[in-house]
C-alpha positions in Angstrom: -18.2 16.7 -26.6 -15.3 18.1 -24.6 -11.8 16.7 -25.0 -9.4 15.5 -22.3 -8.7 19.1 -21.4 -11.5 21.6 -21.3 -10.9 25.0 -19.8 -7.7 26.2 -18.1 -6.0 23.2 -16.6 -9.2 21.1 -16.5 -8.8 17.4 -16.8 -11.4 14.8 -17.4 -10.9 11.2 -16.2 -13.2 8.9 -18.2 -13.5 5.3 -17.5 -11.0 3.5 -19.8 -11.8 0.1 -21.3 -8.4 -1.2 -20.3 -9.2 -0.8 -16.6 -9.0 -4.1 -14.7 -12.2 -5.2 -13.0 -11.3 -6.9 -9.8 -13.2 -9.3 -7.5 -11.7 -9.5 -4.0 -12.1 -12.6 -1.8 -10.6 -12.5 1.7 -9.9 -15.6 3.8 -10.2 -13.2 6.7 -9.2 -15.3 9.7 -6.0 -16.3 7.9 -5.1 -12.7 7.2 -6.2 -11.2 10.5 -4.4 -13.9 12.6 -1.3 -13.7 10.5 -1.2 -9.9 10.8 -1.8 -10.1 14.5 0.8 -12.7 15.2 3.4 -11.8 12.6 3.1 -8.0 12.7 1.3 -7.0 15.9 -1.4 -5.4 13.8 -4.9 -5.8 15.4 -7.5 -5.2 14.2 -6.5 -5.9 10.6 -6.2 -2.7 8.6 -8.0 -3.2 5.2 -7.0 0.3 4.0 -3.5 -0.7 2.5 -5.1 -3.6 0.6 -7.9 -1.4 -0.8 -5.3 1.2 -1.9 -3.0 -1.4 -3.6 -5.9 -2.8 -5.6 -7.2 0.6 -6.5 -3.9 1.3 -8.2 -4.4 -1.9 -10.3 -8.0 -1.6 -11.3 -11.7 -1.1 -10.3 -12.8 -3.4 -7.5 -16.3 -4.6 -8.3 -16.8 -7.2 -5.6 -15.4 -7.3 -2.0 -16.1 -10.4 0.1 -14.6 -11.5 3.3 -15.2 -15.0 4.9 -14.9 -15.8 8.6 -16.6 -16.4 11.9 -17.4 -12.8 12.7 -18.3 -13.6 16.3 -14.5 -13.6 16.9 -13.9 -10.3 15.0 -16.4 -7.8 16.3 -14.3 -4.7 15.7 -13.0 -6.0 12.4 -16.6 -6.5 11.2 -17.5 -2.9 11.8 -14.3 -1.6 10.0 -14.9 -3.9 7.0 -18.6 -2.9 6.8 -17.5 0.8 6.5 -15.2 -0.2 3.7 -18.1 -1.7 1.8 -16.9 -5.3 2.2 -19.6 -8.0 2.1 -19.2 -10.2 5.1 -19.9 -14.0 4.6 -20.6 -15.7 7.9 -18.9 -19.1 8.4 -20.0 -20.1 12.0 -17.7 -22.1 14.2 -19.7 -25.3 14.9 -17.6 -28.4 14.8 -14.1 -27.2 15.7 -11.6 -28.0 13.0 -14.1 -28.4 10.2 -14.8 -24.7 10.4 -11.6 -23.9 8.5 -12.4 -26.3 5.6 -16.0 -24.9 5.4 -14.7 -21.4 4.9 -12.2 -22.5 2.3 -14.7 -24.5 0.3 -17.4 -21.8 0.4 -14.9 -19.1 -0.8 -13.5 -21.3 -3.6 -17.1 -22.2 -4.8 -18.1 -18.6 -4.8 -15.0 -17.5 -6.7 -15.5 -20.1 -9.5 -19.3 -19.3 -9.6 -18.5 -15.6 -10.1 -15.9 -16.3 -12.8 -18.6 -18.1 -14.8 -21.4 -15.7 -14.1 -19.5 -12.4 -14.4 -17.5 -12.5 -17.5 -16.5 -8.9 -17.2 -14.4 -9.6 -14.1 -10.8 -9.7 -15.4 -8.9 -10.2 -12.1 -9.4 -12.1 -8.9 -7.6 -10.9 -5.8 -7.4 -13.8 -3.2 -6.3 -12.8 0.3 -4.9 -15.7 2.2 -1.7 -17.5 3.1 -3.2 -21.0 3.0 -1.8 -23.3 0.3 -5.2 -25.0 0.1 -6.2 -22.2 -2.3 -3.5 -23.0 -4.9 -5.9 -25.2 -7.0 -8.4 -22.3 -7.0 -5.7 -19.9 -8.3 -4.6 -22.4 -11.0 -8.2 -22.9 -12.1 -8.9 -19.1 -12.3 -5.7 -18.7 -14.5 -6.9 -21.5 -16.7 -10.1 -19.5 -17.2 -7.9 -16.6 -18.5 -8.4 -14.6 -15.3 -5.5 -12.6 -13.8 -4.9 -13.6 -10.1 -3.4 -11.4 -7.4 -2.5 -13.0 -4.2 -2.4 -11.1 -0.8 -0.9 -12.6 2.3 1.2 -11.9 5.4 4.7 -13.0 4.7 5.3 -14.9 7.9 2.1 -17.0 7.5 2.0 -17.4 3.7 2.8 -20.8 2.1 5.7 -20.8 -0.3 3.4 -22.5 -2.8 1.0 -19.5 -3.1 3.1 -16.8 -4.9 4.0 -19.1 -7.7 0.4 -19.8 -8.4 -0.5 -16.1 -8.9 0.2 -13.5 -11.6 1.1 -11.1 -8.8 1.5 -11.5 -5.1 1.3 -8.7 -2.6 2.8 -9.3 0.8 0.7 -7.3 3.2 3.8 -6.5 5.3 5.2 -4.5 2.3 2.2 -2.5 1.4 2.5 1.3 1.9 1.2 2.2 5.3 1.4 -1.2 7.0 4.9 -0.8 8.4 4.0 2.1 10.7 0.7 0.6 11.9 2.6 -2.6 12.8 4.9 -0.6 15.1 2.3 1.5 16.8 0.0 -1.4 17.4 2.5 -3.3 19.6 2.0 -1.3 22.8 -1.7 -1.9 22.5 -1.2 -5.6 23.2 0.4 -4.7 26.5 -2.3 -2.4 27.6 -4.1 -4.7 30.1 -0.9 -4.8 32.2 0.3 -1.3 31.7 -2.4 1.0 30.5 -0.8 4.3 31.6 2.7 4.0 30.1 1.5 2.3 26.9 1.0 5.6 25.0 4.2 7.4 26.0 6.3 4.3 25.3 5.0 4.1 21.7 7.0 5.6 18.9 5.7 8.6 17.0 2.4 7.8 15.2 3.6 6.2 12.0 0.6 7.0 9.8 1.1 10.7 10.4 4.9 10.4 9.8 4.3 8.5 6.5 1.8 11.1 5.3 3.7 14.1 6.5 5.4 16.2 3.8 7.6 19.3 4.1 5.8 22.7 4.1 5.0 23.8 0.5 2.6 25.8 -1.5 0.3 22.8 -2.1 -1.4 20.8 0.7 1.0 18.3 2.2 -1.6 15.4 2.0 -2.2 16.2 -1.6 1.5 15.8 -2.4 1.5 12.5 -0.6 -1.6 11.2 -2.4 -0.3 12.0 -5.8 3.3 10.8 -5.3 2.4 7.6 -3.4 -0.2 6.7 -6.1 2.3 7.4 -8.9 4.9 5.2 -7.2 2.3 2.3 -6.9 1.4 2.6 -10.5 5.0 2.7 -11.6 5.6 -0.5 -9.7 2.5 -2.2 -11.1 2.8 -1.3 -14.8 5.6 -1.8 -17.3 5.1 1.2 -19.5 4.7 5.0 -18.7 1.9 6.2 -16.4 -0.5 8.6 -18.1 -2.2 11.4 -16.4 -5.6 9.9 -17.0 -4.5 6.6 -15.3 -3.1 8.5 -12.4 -6.3 10.5 -11.9 -8.4 7.3 -12.0 -6.2 5.5 -9.5 -6.4 8.5 -7.1 -10.2 8.5 -7.4 -10.4 4.8 -6.7 -8.4 5.4 -3.5 -10.6 8.4 -2.5 -13.8 9.0 -4.5 -14.1 12.4 -2.9 -10.8 13.6 -4.3 -11.2 17.0 -6.0 -8.2 19.1 -7.0 -10.5 22.2 -6.9 -10.5 21.8 -3.1 -6.8 22.7 -3.1 -7.3 25.7 -5.4 -6.5 24.1 -8.8 -8.9 24.5 -11.7 -8.2 21.0 -13.0 -5.9 18.0 -12.7 -3.7 19.2 -15.5 -3.0 22.4 -13.6 -2.2 20.4 -10.5 0.3 18.2 -12.3 2.0 21.3 -13.9 2.2 22.9 -10.4 3.9 19.7 -9.0 6.3 19.7 -12.0 7.3 23.3 -11.4 8.2 22.3 -7.8 10.3 19.4 -9.0 8.0 16.7 -7.5 6.9 15.3 -10.9 8.1 15.3 -14.5 5.6 15.5 -17.4 6.2 14.4 -21.0 3.9 14.4 -24.1 1.8 11.3 -24.3 0.3 9.4 -27.2 -3.0 11.3 -26.7 -3.3 15.0 -26.8 -4.0 16.4 -23.3 -3.0 13.2 -21.6 0.7 13.6 -20.7 3.0 10.9 -19.3 3.8 11.4 -15.6 7.0 10.2 -13.9 9.3 11.1 -11.1 12.0 13.6 -12.2 15.4 12.0 -13.1 17.4 14.2 -10.7 20.4 12.0 -9.9 22.2 14.6 -7.9 19.2 15.2 -5.6 18.7 11.5 -5.1 22.4 11.0 -4.3 22.1 13.8 -1.8 19.2 12.0 -0.1 21.1 8.8 0.2 24.1 10.6 1.4 22.0 12.2 4.1 20.8 8.8 5.2 24.3 7.4 5.4 25.6 10.5 7.3 22.7 10.4 9.8 23.4 6.7 10.5 27.1 7.4 10.9 26.5 10.3 13.3 24.0 8.3 15.4 26.2 5.2 15.4 29.1 7.3 16.8 27.0 8.8 19.4 25.2 5.8 20.9 25.5 2.7 18.8 23.7 1.5 15.6 20.4 3.3 15.2 17.1 1.6 14.6 15.0 2.1 11.5 12.1 3.5 13.5 12.8 7.1 14.3 15.6 7.4 11.7 13.4 9.4 9.3 12.7 12.0 12.0 16.5 12.3 12.7 17.0 12.9 9.0 14.3 15.6 9.0 16.1 17.4 11.8 19.0 17.7 9.5 17.0 18.3 6.3 13.3 19.4 7.0 12.3 18.9 3.4 13.3 15.2 3.2 10.7 12.8 1.8 11.4 9.4 0.3 8.2 9.8 -1.8 10.0 12.5 -3.9 12.3 9.8 -5.3 9.6 7.2 -6.0 9.7 5.1 -2.8 6.4 4.2 -1.2 7.8 4.1 2.3 10.9 4.7 4.3 11.7 1.0 4.6 12.0 0.8 0.8 14.3 3.8 0.8 16.5 2.3 3.4 16.7 -1.0 1.5 17.7 1.0 -1.6 20.5 2.6 0.4 21.6 -0.9 1.4 21.6 -2.1 -2.2 24.0 0.8 -3.0 26.3 -0.4 -0.2 25.8 2.8 1.8 24.4 1.1 4.9 23.9 -2.4 6.3 20.6 -3.6 7.8 20.3 -6.4 10.4 17.0 -7.5 12.0 17.0 -7.3 15.8 14.6 -9.9 17.1 14.7 -8.5 20.6 13.5 -5.0 19.5 11.5 -6.1 16.5 13.2 -3.6 14.3 16.1 -3.2 11.9 19.5 -1.9 13.1 21.5 0.1 10.6 25.2 0.7 10.3 27.1 2.9 7.9 29.2 1.0 5.4 
């Protein structure tokens, strides 16, 4: 029976008994309308939700409840993501909402009784009507993760959960929200909508500086590590990191990038200063963290402050969108993921916490304005 490491750099990722087994229930109309009205995201992007849950455990059930006649494109996207669609037809106006809520709550409680192996329930909604369901699931010794759009989520919901994920803050959502806004104006101005849009945010978020390893590979490993570090209290083991990456992308194979095993990939990233490895409690299963390189981190924050200062002097306070590109013009190798931040907004907020910049929300432009302190 091979151990954790077999062969040069090879790494096995067995299923660990401590993995959370998650049942996901989505009050889809609440989420989709909240994302559309509050963020300008349409259709609703399920990817960030799937990735966030993959970092926390294995999703064994995915169900979404709604009147799918109103969400034709969403229905196709969810079907590709292996989400079971529960139809709640709109028949008697306002009673439709209650019908969806009751059906979803009954199914969740039924599953909690019938599937004892399910340890966690992820409830996607902003509706306070679901707080009794969340309280009941916790009484049944189930962990509850709430998911909702911040602008349309009741203040009662987060307190009823063990963990609450605001959709707005999930890695990848920020950019999609910005790029989707021009699409809403397309009927009146189809031609200029694409040139007026900012650079495609998903590509910007995934883009990494040229290096020996594949840029997307770096982004997958670092973003997953950052998510695990936020979701867990203790150190992140290599086996946990590999399982989380496979939950995000079951086709992931380090061999496709020229590495003989996951251990060899981690050592390569450590040699480049992307990660730091330390001996773990089990042989061949090291602990993985971001390197404690205070000087490099200080230089990154100083770069942000100086870029804001330069742009501010040239034409007024810069906006958050486009600021990352301006920083890369000065330092092509910049990436916030190297310092454990899942997205550029989190990095900017960390600079604000260090009193390097100030951030103010501009309602007219729908973006943050930054000033150097």
